[in-house]
C-alpha angles and dihedrals in degrees: 000000000000115000138182128182111197093201092058121085132169120249113257118239097254091062092051094049095047089050091048093048093046088049090055093045097048089045090052096045090047095052094044092047092047093049091049093045092048090051095047091048093050093049094047093050092046092046093048092049090049091052093049090049090049093050091049095051095042093047095046090047092051090050102041096033097041091138090068134258136223138190092208100075122041091222096055090041094055096083089049093050093046088054093049090055087062090047089053091052093055117115115272089013107122096176148352125208131183122211132192129223090269091055092253117148107242100173144357137179088227101076091194093070094067127224126254094037135124120219104203130253114003113172093178090054092050093052089047091056086059088063099263127128110236129192130193127177139183143123127290114257098002103094110073094205094054118155120261092241087060087079118112087015097131144273121346120268093018113138114241133183120211120205127192108199117186117231114215128196112257093231108031097028089223120144110262100171146329130257114211118202123191114201129189093202101193093168094045090046087056090048092050092047090048091048090047093050091047090049093054092045093052089046094049090045092050094048090048092050093048092049091050094050089045090049091053093047093049093046093049091049091048093053093046091048091049093045093049091048090051091050092045092050088044093049094049091046092048094049089054092041090048095056093044091047094050094048093046094045093052093047095048104033097071101046090038088057092049091050092048092048093048091050091050092050090048091047093049093048117113113262088357114186121223093027090158090053089052089052092052088050091050092048095047092045088052091049093051090047088053092053093050087051091052092046093051094046089048094052097043123085105235128203108277096184110144127228135172100263132186102219096194096087096045092049089049092048092048092052091047092050091055095043096101093047090047091051090049090053092047089241125144115219116199130190122219105177120166111242091231107043118164124224121264137217103253145104123262097227096043094044091053089052092052094049091048094053095048092046090046092053090047091055094046092052090059119112120237093261090062131236145193137291124194122193112191133172132189142145116273120240107285094031092249095111141034124220123207109189124194111189131176142179097231135120097302126213126286116243092240091058099043094090094044097044094099098042113111117268093007112126138157092204120101089222102031130116097209102230100096099089092033088057093047092050090048094053098043093049091052089059092052094259136114141222122232121191124196119182141170114191111243095013108064149268135268121200114192117197109202115197129177115252116248113267092028 
């Protein structure tokens, strides 16, 4: 089956490119913002945890070791080392080390490290000896350039936090060493992972929301631009066509009326010769006059004021008006109207013109042997629209012509002008509806007029 929906139109290339570029930009912005926010969140949580640990260690040392402490004399350092043994036994603490001012390891809760050793370059330790709190985090066994004192720290791939806490002399406040605390913060790691996941989810959600909003705005703008462009082209075409139609109509109608009158007098004359020729003249004059009426109607700007309209009486009136022509063409016309048909947004005069055009086309498409036309009307699913469907068993439309059938002055009929369906489409669209054409060549055509239900 060949189908065309006059309300559907393909998105032009500019819209697709714009949406593709906006998708790339939004995805990139979301990923970068999520990564930066996750990194900031992780650093802030680790920094805050280290500051709390530093405050705890320094405050407890100030209270419990109020008599003073030193790293220069073993007796004076005994109280400090006993305190650090308690620190190393705290939950999540994997190790505690004490370094002197020359970066020598003076004491460690891990006996296998060995005291009195230096473990090479350690920028964090050097900064801590200047009085700064330093933090380092990572995973055990992941970093190939891990420090030597990371040995025996724990299972591979476990997150650790390394804190360098300066120790100050109780009297002079000078830095006399550094306490290095290794923590395996399980609860903190869970909080960091949850915060990171939430950050990514929020970033992706915001990016998706922005893209959907942008897609809706661009789509609406695209539809508005195309609609205005069509109206502009149509208005310009109608202006030129109106001037031409008026000139042609005024120039042809008067002599055409004289020709027809003369042929009728000739036809009515007693024992007139050439009566068949007179009939041909009258028939062709009527056909030319019909063309002129269609051309004038198409070129004019009709009244598109909407009203709540019951389509049932107009459909019945249209079918009744074509009853004699249908009988002459040996064609049956059936009605299939829903019992509860809601009113539509339309105009009585224009709807009548639309129905007449479509039914007339259906009759003209019938073969000489006749056929069947069905005029049906029912509410579309949801009740927001009403569909009027005129189907016939005529010749149908060729696949190559289905997309051109509503173009001005395109016709497949030998004696057609090509403005009937164009006028139908124009009127229905102005009322907010659309026209759908389904056709199978050799089997028939169905034209569906979709109108908005009144109050929608």
